[in-house]
Structures are given as structure tokens and as C-alpha cells.
N, C-alpha and C positions, 0 to 999 in steps of 0.2 A: 702476724703479717708475713706474707711470703717474701723470701729473699730472692728467689729465682722464678722467672717466668719461663715456662716451656710452651712454645707455640709451634704448631705444625699446620700445613695447608690442607691436609686431608687425613681421614682416619686410616688410610692405607699406610701412613707414616708411623702409626702407633707401635708396631713391633720394634722399630729402631728407637723411637723417642722414649718408650717406656724404660729402656735401659738407662737413659739419663736420670729418669725419676727414681729408679731402683738405687742408683749410686747416691743420689741426694738423700734418699731415705736412710741408706746405710750410714751416712755421715751426720744424720740428724738435721739436715738442712730443709727448711720449709720451702715449698714451691707451689705454684699454681699452673695447671696444665690446661691448654685451650686449643681448639681447632678453629682457625680463621683462614679463609681464603683471601689473600691480598687482592686477587683479581675479581673474584665473584662478589665480595662484600667489602669494598674499599672503605666505606664509612665506618664499619665495625672495626676494621684493621686500624684505621687512624685513631679511633677512640682508644683502642687497646694500647698502641704504642705511645700515645700522648699521656695516658694515665698511668703507665707502668712505674714511673718514678714516684708518683704520688702514692701508689699502692705499696711502695717499699721495696720494689725490685732493685737489686744491686747488679744483676746479670740477667740477660735474656738468652735462652738457648732456642734457636729457631731452625726448624728442619724444613727443607723444601726440595722438590724435584723439578726437573725440566728447566724452565726459565728461572726458577729459584729466586724470585724477587723478595720473598718474605724476610730473610735475614738482612739483606741490604737496606730495605725500607725501614726495618726496625732500627738499624744502625743510624739511618739518616734522621730519625726522630728521637730515639732514646739516647740520652747523653752518656750512659755508662756502657760497659762492655757487652757486646753481642757475640755469641758463638754460633756459627753456622754449621749445620749438619746437612751435607749434600746427600740426597737420596739416590739409591740405585734406580735407574730407569730402564725400561725394556728397549727403548730406541737407541740409546747411546751408552748404556751401562753406568750411568751416573756421571760421566765426564761432563755432560752438559750442565748438570747441577753444580758440580765442583767448580767449573770455570766461571759460572755465573756468580757464585758466592765469593770465590777467592779474588776475582778480578774487579774489586771495587775501586771507584775513583779516589784520587788523593783526598784525604780528609774524612773519609767515611770507611774506617777499617772494620772488618769483620774477621774475628779469629775463626779459622776454618779447620775442622777436623776431617778425618778420612770419610770417604763415601760410606754411609751407614754407620758412622762412628758415634752413635748415641752414648755409649758408655764413656768414651773419652771426653765427650762434651760435658757430661756430668762431673767427671774428675777435674776437668779444667775449670769449671764453675766453682768447684770446691776450693781449688788452689787460689783462684782469684779472691774468694771470700776469706781464705786463711791468711791473707796478707794483713788483716786487721783482727784476727781471732786466734789467739794462741791455743785454745782448746781444740779448735778445728785443725790447726796446723799439726798438733800432736796426733790426732786421728789419721791424718794423711801420712805421717811418718810411720805410724803403726801399720797402716795399709800397705806401705812399701815393704816393710819387714815381712808381712804375711805373704805377699807375692813372691818374695825371695824364697821363703820357706816352702811354698808350694812347688816351686821349680826344683828345689833341692830334693824334696820328697819324691817327685817324679823321676829324677835322675837316680836316686837310691833304688827305686823300684826297678828301673831299667837295668841297673848294674847287678841287682840280685836275681832277676828273673829272665833277662835277655829280651831282645826286641820281639821275638816270636810270641811272647806272652802278652803283648800289648793289644 
């Protein structure tokens, strides 16, 4: 049974949303990925959001651009956490998506990551799940150590070779 639902409004969102899937796979978290247009197929969307809890989802990661109704509508129907991923858009650079997702009415929260922040959405989903999973929590702690070590290795290279060799 999938613990996380990843949903996006268009296949053009895939380059961003697959980063969330890659993170979930790294942590061994099961997920289901779906493309649903909240505007073009509302009946399919409502079925998805209403059945998400029954499917075993604990978190939904919803990516959307422009009007960005998908994350908010998921949050209105699904009783557990929803993470919104605003997509970069050509018209307003993703600010339209960001504002649409982050400015939810009182009582319908959507945790919102940066524009095109698929990777952080995956990490945030893992952190939410880790509140009741000690093994996953340890994987997140190990991930943090690896990130620190990567930065230190990059600095060591800089100190050894100088910036001109980067």
C-alpha cells in the first residue's frame, strides 16, 4: 500500500515531481504517482482525493501551475497533510502558482515548498512520516550527515585546488 500520493496536473510537471519520487525511493517510502487535471476531469480528481485515505496515503504531494487548484482541493478533501509544489510558469515565473497554493483559506492548510521544489516536497513527506517511524527517522538523520559531508568535501577541494579549478 502506498504511503504517499504524488499528483500533478500535467505531464509537463514531471521533471519537478519525479524529484519527489526519487527522494521517496531513496528512503524506501512507497508512493503512487498520478496525472489528474482538477479542471479538465473534476470527477476523476474528486474520486482520487476521496479515496486517498482508503488507499493508505498518509501524505499527498500535489504539484500545480498557474491557478494551482490541485493542492488546495486535495487539502479540502483529504484529511491528512498535503504538500503543494508550485510550478514555474512562463507567464509569471511561478509566482502565480506559489500564491495560489500558499494563500489557502483558514482551516485548509497546504504545506508549500519553493517553486519547482519537488525534492524538498519528498523530504518533507519523509519527515512527516518519520514522526511515527523510527527507522525512517534514522535514515533522515543519516541523510543530513551525508549532506554535511558533501559540503565539507567540496570545501576541501576548493581549499586544495583553488576556485579557478572549479
